[in-house]
Structures are given as C-alpha cells and as structure tokens.
C-alpha positions in Angstrom: -17.6 1.9 -29.5 -19.5 -0.5 -27.5 -23.3 -1.4 -28.2 -25.2 -2.3 -25.3 -28.5 -4.3 -25.5 -30.8 -4.4 -22.4 -32.7 -7.4 -21.4 -35.2 -8.5 -24.0 -39.0 -8.8 -22.8 -41.6 -10.3 -24.9 -45.2 -9.4 -24.1 -48.6 -10.9 -25.4 -48.5 -8.0 -28.1 -45.4 -9.7 -29.7 -43.3 -6.5 -29.4 -39.8 -6.9 -28.2 -38.8 -4.9 -25.1 -35.1 -4.3 -26.2 -33.2 -1.3 -24.8 -30.0 -0.1 -26.2 -27.2 2.2 -25.5 -24.1 3.0 -27.4 -21.3 3.5 -25.1 -18.9 5.9 -26.6 -21.3 7.5 -29.1 -24.5 7.2 -26.9 -26.8 6.8 -29.8 -26.2 10.1 -31.4 -22.4 10.6 -32.3 -21.9 11.9 -28.8 -18.8 11.3 -26.8 -19.1 11.2 -22.9 -17.7 14.7 -23.0 -20.4 15.8 -25.4 -23.1 14.4 -23.2 -21.7 16.2 -20.1 -21.5 19.5 -22.2 -25.2 19.2 -23.4 -26.3 18.2 -19.8 -24.9 21.5 -18.5 -25.9 23.9 -21.1 -29.2 22.2 -21.8 -32.1 23.5 -24.1 -32.2 27.1 -24.5 -35.1 28.9 -22.6 -35.6 26.0 -19.9 -37.0 27.4 -16.8 -34.8 26.8 -13.9 -35.5 24.3 -10.9 -36.8 26.0 -7.8 -34.8 25.7 -4.4 -35.3 22.1 -3.0 -38.0 22.0 -0.4 -38.6 18.2 -0.5 -37.2 15.8 2.0 -36.0 13.3 -0.5 -32.6 13.2 -2.1 -33.1 10.3 -4.7 -35.7 8.0 -6.0 -35.7 4.1 -6.9 -38.3 3.2 -9.5 -39.0 -0.4 -9.8 -41.1 -1.6 -12.8 -42.9 -4.8 -13.1 -43.1 -5.5 -16.8 -46.3 -7.0 -18.2 -48.7 -5.6 -15.7 -48.9 -7.4 -12.2 -52.2 -8.6 -10.7 -53.2 -6.1 -8.1 -55.8 -8.7 -6.9 -53.0 -11.1 -5.9 -50.5 -8.8 -4.4 -51.9 -5.7 -2.4 -55.5 -5.7 -3.1 -57.0 -9.1 -2.2 -60.7 -9.8 -2.1 -61.3 -12.7 0.2 -65.1 -12.1 0.3 -65.5 -12.2 -3.5 -66.5 -15.1 -5.4 -63.8 -17.8 -6.0 -63.5 -16.9 -9.7 -62.6 -13.5 -8.6 -60.5 -13.9 -5.4 -58.2 -16.4 -6.8 -56.0 -18.9 -4.9 -54.1 -16.7 -2.4 -55.2 -15.5 1.0 -54.5 -12.1 2.7 -52.4 -11.8 5.7 -52.5 -9.1 8.5 -49.5 -6.6 8.5 -48.1 -5.0 11.6 -50.5 -2.1 10.9 -54.1 -2.7 12.1 -56.6 -3.0 9.2 -54.1 -3.4 6.5 -53.8 -6.8 4.7 -51.6 -7.9 1.8 -50.7 -11.1 -0.1 -49.6 -14.3 2.0 -46.5 -14.2 -0.5 -45.5 -11.0 1.3 -44.7 -12.0 4.8 -41.6 -9.8 5.2 -43.3 -6.8 3.9 -46.2 -7.5 6.2 -43.8 -7.4 9.3 -42.6 -3.9 8.5 -45.8 -2.2 6.8 -45.3 0.7 9.3 -42.4 1.8 6.9 -44.5 1.0 3.7 -47.6 2.2 1.8 -49.7 1.2 -1.0 -52.0 3.1 -3.4 -55.0 0.8 -4.4 -56.7 3.1 -6.6 -54.5 4.0 -9.7 -56.3 4.3 -13.0 -54.0 3.4 -16.0 -54.3 2.9 -19.7 -54.1 -0.5 -21.8 -50.7 -0.3 -23.0 -47.7 -2.7 -22.9 -45.1 0.2 -22.1 -43.5 1.7 -19.2 -44.2 5.3 -20.7 -47.0 6.1 -18.6 -45.7 5.3 -15.2 -41.9 6.6 -16.2 -43.3 9.9 -17.9 -46.8 10.6 -16.7 -47.8 10.2 -20.3 -49.2 7.3 -22.3 -47.0 5.8 -25.1 -49.5 7.1 -27.7 -49.1 10.8 -26.3 -45.4 10.4 -26.4 -45.2 9.2 -29.9 -45.8 12.9 -31.0 -45.0 15.0 -27.7 -41.9 12.9 -26.5 -42.3 13.9 -22.9 -39.2 13.1 -20.6 -38.9 10.1 -18.3 -38.7 10.9 -14.5 -35.0 10.1 -14.3 -34.2 12.4 -17.3 -36.0 15.1 -15.6 -33.9 14.4 -12.5 -30.7 14.3 -14.8 -31.7 17.8 -16.3 -32.1 19.6 -13.0 -29.5 17.6 -10.9 -26.3 17.1 -13.0 -24.7 15.1 -10.4 -20.9 15.1 -9.5 -17.9 14.7 -11.8 -18.0 11.0 -11.0 -21.4 10.0 -10.6 -24.3 10.0 -13.3 -27.5 11.6 -12.1 -29.8 8.8 -13.8 -29.0 5.0 -14.0 -31.3 2.3 -15.4 -30.5 -1.2 -14.4 -32.8 -2.4 -16.9 -31.7 -1.0 -20.1 -32.8 1.8 -22.2 -36.6 1.5 -22.9 -39.4 3.7 -24.1 -40.2 5.0 -20.6 -36.5 5.9 -19.7 -36.1 8.0 -22.9 -35.3 11.8 -22.2 -37.7 13.0 -25.0 -37.5 16.7 -25.9 -34.7 17.1 -23.1 -32.2 15.5 -25.5 -30.0 12.5 -25.6 -27.8 14.1 -22.9 -30.2 13.0 -20.4 -30.5 9.4 -21.3 -29.9 7.0 -18.6 -26.5 5.6 -17.8 -27.0 1.9 -18.3 -24.6 -0.3 -16.6 -25.4 -3.9 -17.7 -23.5 -6.0 -20.1 -20.4 -4.6 -21.5 -21.0 -1.1 -19.8 -19.2 -2.4 -16.6 -16.1 -3.0 -18.7 -16.4 0.4 -20.2 -16.2 1.9 -16.7 -12.6 0.3 -16.4 -9.3 1.4 -17.7 -8.5 -0.6 -20.8 -6.4 -3.6 -20.2 -2.6 -2.6 -19.8 -3.5 1.2 -19.4 -2.3 2.5 -16.1 -3.6 5.9 -14.7 -0.3 7.7 -15.9 -1.0 6.5 -19.4 -4.6 7.4 -19.2 -3.6 11.0 -18.4 -1.1 11.0 -21.3 -4.1 10.0 -23.6 -6.0 13.0 -22.0 -3.3 15.4 -22.8 -3.1 14.0 -26.4 -6.9 14.6 -26.8 -6.6 18.3 -25.4 -3.9 18.9 -27.9 -6.4 17.8 -30.6 -9.0 20.1 -29.0 -6.6 22.9 -29.4 -6.4 22.4 -33.1 -10.1 22.2 -33.4 -10.6 25.5 -31.4 -8.1 27.2 -33.8 -10.2 25.8 -36.8 -13.5 26.8 -35.2 -14.4 30.4 -35.7 -17.6 30.3 -33.9 -16.2 29.6 -30.5 -18.6 26.8 -29.8 -15.8 24.7 -28.5 -14.9 27.3 -25.9 -14.7 25.7 -22.4 -14.3 22.0 -23.7 -11.4 21.3 -21.4 -14.0 21.4 -18.4 -16.3 18.8 -19.8 -13.4 16.6 -21.2 -12.0 16.6 -17.5 -15.3 15.6 -16.1 -15.7 12.7 -18.6 -12.3 11.5 -17.7 -13.1 11.9 -13.9 -16.0 9.8 -14.3 -14.1 6.9 -15.7 -11.0 7.3 -13.6 -12.6 8.0 -10.3 -14.2 4.5 -10.2 -17.1 5.6 -8.0 -20.0 4.1 -10.0 -17.6 1.0 -10.9 -17.2 0.5 -7.2 -21.1 0.9 -6.6 -21.7 -1.7 -9.2 -19.2 -4.3 -7.7 -21.3 -6.3 -5.2 -18.0 -8.0 -4.0 -17.6 -4.8 -1.8 -20.5 -6.0 0.2 -20.1 -8.6 2.9 -21.0 -12.3 2.4 -24.0 -12.1 4.5 -25.5 -9.1 2.8 -24.9 -10.7 -0.5 -26.7 -13.8 0.6 -29.8 -11.8 1.7 -30.0 -10.3 -1.7 -29.2 -13.5 -3.5 -31.5 -13.7 -6.8 -32.5 -10.1 -6.5 -29.2 -8.3 -6.6 -30.6 -5.3 -8.6 -32.4 -4.3 -5.2 -28.7 -4.2 -3.6 -27.2 -2.5 -6.7 -29.7 0.3 -6.4 -29.1 0.9 -2.9 -25.3 1.2 -3.5 -26.0 3.4 -6.5 -28.3 6.1 -4.4 -25.5 5.8 -1.6 -23.0 6.9 -4.1 -25.0 9.9 -5.0 -27.1 8.8 -8.1 -30.4 10.7 -8.1 -32.6 8.3 -9.9 -32.4 4.4 -10.3 -34.7 2.3 -12.2 -34.7 -1.6 -12.1 -37.2 -4.3 -13.1 -37.8 -7.8 -12.0 -39.9 -10.8 -13.5 -42.5 -10.8 -16.3 -46.0 -10.3 -15.2 -48.0 -10.8 -18.4 -49.9 -13.7 -16.8 -52.7 -14.5 -19.2 -52.2 -18.2 -18.3 -51.1 -19.9 -15.0 -51.2 -16.6 -13.2 -50.8 -18.2 -9.6 -48.0 -20.5 -10.6 -46.0 -17.7 -11.9 -46.7 -15.4 -8.9 -45.8 -18.2 -6.4 -42.3 -17.8 -7.7 -42.2 -14.2 -8.3 -43.9 -12.7 -5.5 -41.4 -14.1 -2.7 -38.5 -12.6 -4.9 -40.1 -9.2 -4.7 -40.8 -9.5 -1.0 -37.3 -10.2 -0.3 -35.8 -7.6 -2.6 -38.3 -4.8 -1.3 -37.9 -5.8 2.4 -34.2 -5.9 2.2 -33.9 -2.7 0.4 -36.2 -0.7 2.7 -34.6 -2.1 5.8 -31.1 -1.2 4.8 -32.0 2.2 3.8 -33.6 2.6 7.1 -30.7 1.0 9.0 -28.1 3.5 7.2 -30.2 6.6 8.0 -31.5 6.9 4.4 -35.3 6.0 5.0 -36.2 9.6 4.3 -33.7 10.4 1.9 -34.8 7.9 -0.8 -38.3 7.4 -2.1 -39.1 4.0 -3.7 -42.0 3.5 -6.1 -43.0 0.3 -7.7 -45.7 -0.7 -10.1 -46.3 -2.0 -13.5 -48.3 -0.5 -16.6 -51.8 -1.7 -15.4 -53.5 -4.4 -13.2 -55.0 -7.7 -14.3 -58.7 -8.7 -14.8 -60.4 -9.4 -11.5 -62.0 -12.5 -12.9 -59.8 -15.3 -13.4 -59.9 -16.6 -17.1 -60.3 -20.4 -18.4 -56.4 -20.6 -18.5 -55.9 -20.0 -14.8 -54.7 -16.5 -15.8 -55.7 -12.9 -15.6 -55.8 -10.5 -18.5 -55.0 -6.9 -19.0 -57.0 -4.5 -16.8 -56.3 -0.7 -16.7 -59.4 0.7 -14.8 -57.5 0.0 -11.5 -54.0 -1.1 -10.3 -52.1 -0.7 -7.3 -48.7 1.1 -6.5 -46.2 0.5 -3.7 -44.5 3.6 -2.2 -41.9 3.5 0.6 -39.6 6.2 2.2 -38.9 9.7 0.9 -40.2 11.4 4.3 -43.9 10.2 3.1 -46.5 9.1 5.7 -46.3 5.3 5.8 -48.1 2.6 7.4 -51.3 2.8 5.3 -53.4 1.7 2.3 -54.5 4.6 0.2 -57.9 4.4 -1.8 -59.9 1.3 -2.3 -61.2 -0.6 -5.2 -64.8 -2.0 -5.5 -65.6 -5.2 -3.8 -64.4 -7.4 -6.8 -61.4 -5.1 -7.6 -62.8 -3.9 -10.8 -62.4 -0.1 -10.4 -61.9 2.6 -7.9 -64.2 2.8 -5.3 -62.7 6.1 -3.9 -59.5 8.2 -4.3 -58.8 7.6 -7.9 -55.3 8.7 -8.8 -53.5 8.6 -12.2 -49.9 7.7 -12.5 -49.0 11.3 -13.3 -50.4 12.3 -9.7 -48.0 9.7 -7.8 -45.2 10.9 -10.1 -46.0 14.6 -9.3 -45.9 13.7 -5.7 -42.5 12.1 -5.8 -41.2 15.1 -7.9 -42.3 17.5 -5.3 -40.7 15.4 -2.4 -37.4 15.8 -4.3 -37.8 19.5 -4.4 -38.6 19.5 -8.4 -41.8 21.5 -9.3 -43.8 19.2 -11.7 -45.3 22.7 -13.1 -42.1 23.9 -14.4 -41.6 24.0 -18.1 -39.0 23.1 -20.8 -39.0 24.0 -24.4 -39.7 21.1 -26.7 -38.1 20.6 -30.2 -40.3 23.6 -31.5 -39.4 25.8 -28.7 -42.7 25.4 -27.2 -43.0 25.5 -23.3 -44.1 22.1 -22.1 -45.0 21.2 -18.5 -43.2 18.5 -16.8 -46.5 17.1 -16.0 -50.0 18.3 -17.1 -51.9 16.6 -14.2 -50.0 17.6 -11.1 -52.4 17.2 -8.1 -50.6 15.3 -5.4 -51.6 12.2 -3.5 -52.3 14.0 -0.4 -52.6 11.1 1.9 -48.8 10.8 1.5 -47.8 14.0 2.4 
C-alpha cells in the first residue's frame, strides 16, 4: 500500500490543507477493482444521466488557494482612490472595452477566446468546497455534497485505461465525493502515484499476467465460499483494474518527456497546465489543479508580481494549445479562488478576505467568449449588476457537459439530493 500526501497549504486560519490518497486501499480498504465495481453499480436509486446535449467533453478546474485579489487581476479600478486601486494598471485586451491587469499581457492578446465573470458572490471560508461542490464547507460537514469531478466520475465511468476524475493538487475537502462514495474520489497522480502506475521493478507483462491469473484463482475460491453471490462478475472489474495499469495511457499522459522540448519550455514552471491538457486529450473527464498561494494579507503586490505572470503564461499556453488541437469547444476551463480580497489596501500593503464579490475566469466549452460579464461597484466592493453564486457557474458548466444539475442521487440515508440546489445558468455564457 502506498500513502500519498498532497501539497501542504497553510492559510491565515492556521489550518493545514493536506490531501491524501491511499493507493491500493484508496482510504477505505478498497482495491482498484473494488473502486471500479463500486463506480459501475453506484448507489441504489440514482437517477440516470440525461443524454448529452452540451458541447463540451471535459473540464479543467483551476483553483487559486487562499483567495486571489479580484481588484488586481480582472477587475481593476483605475479611477478609484489610491488606497483602493493599488499599484497595478489595467491594459486593453483585443476586445474593445475589456481591460485586465498589466501582468496578464498574454491573455490580453487572446481575450476573444476568454471571458470573466466579475460579479460572483462567495462566502468567507478558506476552503475549495464552495467552488468545487456549489455548497459551503459548513453545509458539507453534514450534507456531504459531491465535488464537480466526482459527479463527472459517477456519470462518466471513463474507459478501462483512463480514470474520469484526476486531481493534480491532491485530495482536498472540495474534491471529495461525499454521498457518492469513495469510488468517485479523484485519482491523484502526484508523488509516488506515478510509480504506482508502473509495473513493479523486474515484473514484465507476462509475469503481470501470471499474477492476474493467480488472483483470479483466489477469486474463484472466494466465490465458492460466498453464498450471497455478491462476488459475481468480479472478473470484469479485476480485468479493468489490470488494464488501467498495464495500458499505460495515464502514465504516458503524465510523462511530459513525450512533449517536444519547445513545448516543455513554454510551460516551464507551470507544468501542471501542460499535464492537464495531456490528461483531457487522453480522455479524462475532469482535471483540477492549483497554482500559488493567494492569502495576501501582507505584501499583496510583491506576491502578485511573481504569481500573476505564471498564471498568465499557464492559461495562455493551455487555451492556445486546446484551440490549435481542435479542442477549443471540447474543453471548458474555469479558474477562481474561494473569495476575493478587500478593495481597500491594509497597513501591511495587503488585502484581506472579501466574500461579497470576486471574479471567475472562463474559457472554451462552446461558451460565448470575448466578454466581461457583470460588474462590481466603483471601488470593487460588491456586485453592481448580474450577481452570480459559484453554484450558478458550476450549473452552467454541468449543462455544457450534458449533465443535468437538477438530477438527484440518494445520500447516505437514502434521501434524494439534487446535484445543485441553485441551478440558474450564467446566461451570458450560453
């Protein structure tokens, strides 16, 4: 058994953001075959997915942990007093009337392929729960709603060789499957998980096949002992488990050496964006990643001068590559944090938590691009118009993937629960 720990992330509340995934036991005594079996049978009474009517086939969800400053990225206020507008200046994009941060020059040149929602209302929680599930962490402590990727996992079982949900940032509160069950946790290929995808040292494919036959013989004995018939059909699931390892599809997608040197150089320092592109190309339905730390109570502008250019390069290369490969409409990319930052700069040259309004970046998926949706007030304090909640954006992405956010699944008590309670779409994107 391997135990995999995600990247540690400390915020001002002192809580350690440490994800984990137990390879081989998956945190609940389940083998990979057990996970696949649970994924197929699912929870009794689940309403089936409707026929896909959306344009998109996959989603890349980018989380900026700590709460990025909307005032210094996509919602600058050059006419506000100095203590509000901060140090950064806006620049024009290639879409008339839309300006973004001077530290986003690459995005500015391709804004006709991008969009932002500047009027998203959040809650004051240091957690990815709200932007990954549509429900606050407080709600999920009791309701345990599933993450976006887990819903995709439930409804799109993927192929034998490709998992439907991959988290490049470890297993966190917001990536949990909730009442959908552990079968729909994300596959987390960081750390030792990459080694887990390989055949053990000295084990060739023929010996791997011999081990499979040995396990099947054990399964025959277990079936003879089991009088309930619950192990019927286990061969198919075990075969899928072996196929996932031996096919090497995900292993190849994770190995960036398969890209040419020029491409690797373009993504240098932001390799997760390249990995995400390769995973959706391989058939993964949902990939989530994170970059940087955005809890900038102090020295906000110094931190952002380093981090914003990285985000700019990662996003611009990702979106350009998707379009160049004919996947511009196939993949929707959504980027945001848990809340914005205070419009007024504090005494430490920082900005504090600000949940009344934040911005969300959107690209691809067949959505209407080249726009800035909604507006905040003159000092960036709250929505001026078109207020949306994170659930509304998630509902919009679900629909574009052909998933009805109004469908229900039974929770642990058998009660039918909607994927999202608030399901109105962001109509400007459609």
